[in-house]
N, C-alpha and C positions, 0 to 999 in steps of 0.2 A: 503494499500499499504506499503510495507516494503522498507526502503532505509537506506543508511549509515548515512545520515543527513536529518534534517527536510526539507520538501518542503517549499520554499519561494515563496508564490503566491501573485501576485498583482492583484487587481480587480477594473475595472472601475465601481464603485458602485453609479454613479450619479443618477440612476433611483430608488435607494433604497427608499422605502416608497410609491411609486406609486402602482397603481393597475396594472394588466397584468404582464408585464415583471418585475416590481418592486417586485410584490408579488413572482414571480418565484425566483428572486435572494434572497430575504429575507429568504424564506423557504429553499433554498439550503445552505445558510450560517448557518441557525439554525441547519440543519442536520449535517453539518460539525462540528459545535460546540458540538453537542451531541455524536459525534463519538470519537474514540480514536486515530485518525490519528496524526502523528507526523508532524506538519506543523506550519507555521507562515503565517498570511494573512494580507496584508496592503490593506486597502479600500480607494479609492479616492472618496470623496463625493462632490456634487455640492450644489448649493443654495437651490434647492428643496428637497434635500435628508433629510431622517428622521433618526437622530442618534439613536432613540429608537429601530430601526430595526437592529442595529449592535449587535451581540452576546456579552454578557458580559463575556468575556473569555479572559485570558491574551495572547491567541494565536493570537487575533485579534487587530489590531491597525488602526487608521484612519488618513487621511490628508485631510483637507478642501480645495477645489478649488473654493470656491464661488467667483463670479465676473469674472471668466475666460471665454473667448468665448468658446462655446461648441466645435466647430470644431478645435480650437487650442489645447484645452485640450485633445481631442481624438487623434489627429494626431501627436502632438509634445510633450506636457507637460507631460501627463501620462507615455508615454514610457521613457522619460528622468528620471522622478521620480522613476519609477520602476527599471531602471537600477542602479540609485544611491542607492537605498535601498537594492540592491542585489537580486532582484527577479529572479527566475529561469523560471517563466511562468507568462504571463500577460493575464488575462481573460477579454473579452469584451462580456457582456451578451445580447446586444440589436441589433443584426444583423450587426451593423456597427463597424469598428475598424481601427486600424492604418495600413496604407499602407507600412510603413517602421518603424521597431521597432528593437532596439538593444537587446531586450528581446524576446524570442519566444512567439508568441501570440496563444491563443486559442479563437475562436470566436463562440459564440452561434448563429446559424441561425435557427430561429424558423420556417421559411418557405421561399418561394420565391415570396411572394405576391407583394413585392415592385417592381418587374419587370413589373407589368401591367402598361398600360397607365393610367395616373392619372384620366382621365375621366371615366374609368371603376370603380374606387374606390370612388370618391367623386363627387357628382352631381354639386356642386357649390364651387369649391376650392377657398380658400383665397390665397392671395400673399405668405403668410408664408408657406402654404401647398405646394404651387408650388415650392418654394425654397427648402423646406425640401425633396420633392420628387426628385428633380434634384440631390441633394447631395447624397441621398441613391442610386440612379441608377448609379452614378459614382463610389462611394466608396464601396458599399457592395460587388459586385462581385470581385473586386480587393483585398479587405481585406481578403475575403475567400480564394483566391488563395495564398495570401502571408502568411496566418496563418499556424502554425505547425500542428494544429489540428482543426477540426470543429465539434461542438457538435450540434445535432438536436434532436427533441423530439418525433418523430413518424417514423414508416416505410414509411408513405406517404411523409413526408418531406425529408427523406433520399433520396428516389427515385427522387424527384424534384431536389435536389442538384446535383445528378449525371447527370440527364438529362439536366437541365437548365443551370448549371454552369460548367459542365464537371469535377466536383471533383472526384478524385479517391475514390473508396469504402474504401480503407485502411485509408484514411485521415478522414473519417466520423465516429464519435462516437455517437451512438444512445442512448439517455437517455429517461427518463420519467419525468413526473411532478406528483404531488400529491395534496392532499387537505390541505389547511391551517388549522392548529389545531382549529382556532376559529370557523370553520364550523363543528366541531364535538361536539359542545355544543349548545343545543337548548336554546332559550329564554323561560322564563315562558309564558304560553299561554296568560295571561291577558296583560302583557307587549308587546308582539308581536302584539296583536290586537290593542292596543293603538297606536303603531307606524304606523300600516297600515292606521288607520283612519286618523292620522295626515298627512299622505301622500295622502289623498283623496280616499282611496280604501275601499269601503264597499261592502259586498257580494262577489261572485265569480269573479276571475280575472285570466287572463293569464299573465304570467311574461316573459319578454324577455330582453336581453341585446342589446342595440341598437348601439350606436356610429354612425358616419356618413358614414362609409365604406359601399358601396353598396353590398359588399359580404355578409354582415349580413342579406340581403334579407328581410328587414323589410317591404318594400312596399308590397310584395306578402303576407307576414304574416298578415298585416293589412287587406288585401282583404280576405284572408282565415278566419280571425277572424270574419269579418262582416258576412260571410256565416255561421260559426259554431254557433255564438251567436243567430242566427235567428231560429235555429233548436231546437227540444226538447232535453232535457238533461241538464247536470250540467252547461253548458256554456250559456244557454239561458239567455239573458239579461246581460251578463258578461261585465266586463271592460278589457282593455289591458293596462298593465303598461310597458312602454319602458324606461329602466334605462341606466345609464352610459353615459349620454349626457353631455359633458363639456359645460360651459357657452357659449351661442350663437351657440352651434353646430347644434341645431335643424334647425336653419336658413339655414344651408348649405345643408339640405336634402329635399327630396320631401314627407317626411312622413305626414306632415299635409295636403298637397294637396291630397295625396292618401286617407287618412281617410275621408276628406270632400267628395271626389268623391264616396267613399264607403258607405256613410251615417252613419259613426260611429265617426265623429269628436269629439262629446261630450263624447264618451265612451273611448277615448284613452288619457291616461295620460303620458305626457313626463316628466320624472323625471331626475334631474341632478345627478352628482356624490353624492351618499348618503353615510351615515356612514355604517360601517361594521354591526353594530347591526340592522340598518334599512334593509340592504340587507338580513340579516338573517330572519328577520320578514317576508319579502316578500317571501323568499323561503318557510318558513314554512306554509304560508297561501295560496300559489298559487294553483289553481286547475291544472295548467300545467306550467312547464318551457319550453318555446319554443326556440329552437336553430336551426333555419332553414337555417344556413349559407351555402353559395355556396362554401367556401373554408376555411378550418381551418388547421393550422399545428398541433394542438392538440385539444383544446376545454376544457379548465380547468373548466369553469362554469358548465359543465355536471356533473363533479365529485362533485363539491360543491352542486349542486341540489340533487344529490344521497345522500350525507352525511346528508342533512337536511330532507330527506324523501320525497322530492317533485317529482311527476311524470314528465317524461321528454319526449319531442317530439324533434327529431333531423333529420337533413338531412341524406339521404343515400348517402353521398358524401365525398370525400377526406379522412381526418383522423378520421372523427367522428364515423363511424362504428368500427374502431380500438379501440377508447377510450370508447365509450358508450357500446359496447358489447351487451349483451342480456337484458340490463336493461331499454332500451328505446323503444318508438314507433317510427318507421321510416316513412318518407314521401319523395316524389320526390320534391326537393326544387323549381323546375321550374314549378310545377303543383299546381295551387292555390286550385283546388278542393281536390287534394290529401292531401294537407296541412290542409284543413278544416276537412277532414276525420280523419287525424291523430290527430288533436286537440281534436275532440270528443272522439276518442278512448283513448288517454292518460288521458283524464279527467274522464273516466269511472271507473268502479271498477278495482283496481290494481290486476294484476295477480301475482301468486306466482312466476312464471318464471321470471317476470320482477324484482320482489324484489330480488330474488336470483341472478339474473344477475348483479344488481347494487352492491350488496355486494361483488360479485366476483371481480368486476373491482376496487372497493375501496381497496381491498386487494393487487391487482396486481400493482397499481400505488402509490408509496410511495416516500417521499423525501429522505428517507435512501437509497433507491435504486438509486435515482438520484445522490446522493452524491458519491456512488461507481462508477458509470459510469463517472461522471466528473473527479474523481481522476485518472482514466485510461487515460483520454484525457490530463490532466495536466502532468501526468508522461511521456506521449509521447512527450510533448513539452519540459519538462526539459531534456529529452535525447538529445535534439538538442542544449542545451544551451552550 
């Protein structure tokens, strides 16, 4: 982006260092640092933020907001600090943002899943989850309408923003995501094998990313896994590894009950948030990475699995066909038998078509492209300053 003066961009970076949206932000900032753009970036960090994720570049500076109440920081403090610093645009990367800001805001809305009734998302919500849900339902749509520009990450999500929030298409800037560079380097085979054994995985296994959200469709996946492992083929006698569960999160789900009812309780491993190297080891050794989600705004783990050479099964739903392309096996996420069929097919001999399809998607979705698209949105916001 060409301009008479450097863009002064403020960013609510309190999620920096976390997985999911934190990884999105870290890679976006890295791509900016690797580019020639004439800009200055001020990052506002929180207690859980990871400073190591801040680019080591003189164009980037930080301010620590540790100890500040999250809602106060989002709604009042960060806009005030951004104005005092002279920001021309203020970016919120995590769906929620300020309702009133003296600096034009850009809001990343990854999807509109937060509009669902909480009961459709979490089987046994905690009090904290209920409070967070109420806050998001009130703030997110209003912050989107107040923003100068809204960034989203797929055609599917852009259509949802227009339909569900009534946002004008001209206000929506569609971007992409890409693969974190750490997933472009495989672990030595022996090291990866040791890590898998330490996690309790021996022999063939299906890998999936769990979390407590019912949209992840893990209950049906467990039922499909029970059928697939009883049939001839690579999955006969296999295990299922459910990752990305925060401490205590499994207790808020029905996953264990479903596994017990399906007769595979002993074969399902519930794993907490693990290190990136452990996750790489799991991708490298999985017979299938299963992503049977009912609703995704993007589906970044699909690209991670592609980069690690792991066969993939995905839902034929929402943004997943857009992101997975021809590199995956597809199944109806509401049909347990079709999911079982898809698991068996994905675990079978890899087709040249799927390998080529995966490679094509990896070239299409890059963080350099994401940085270019975000710069367009920030430029539109600065024009309103």
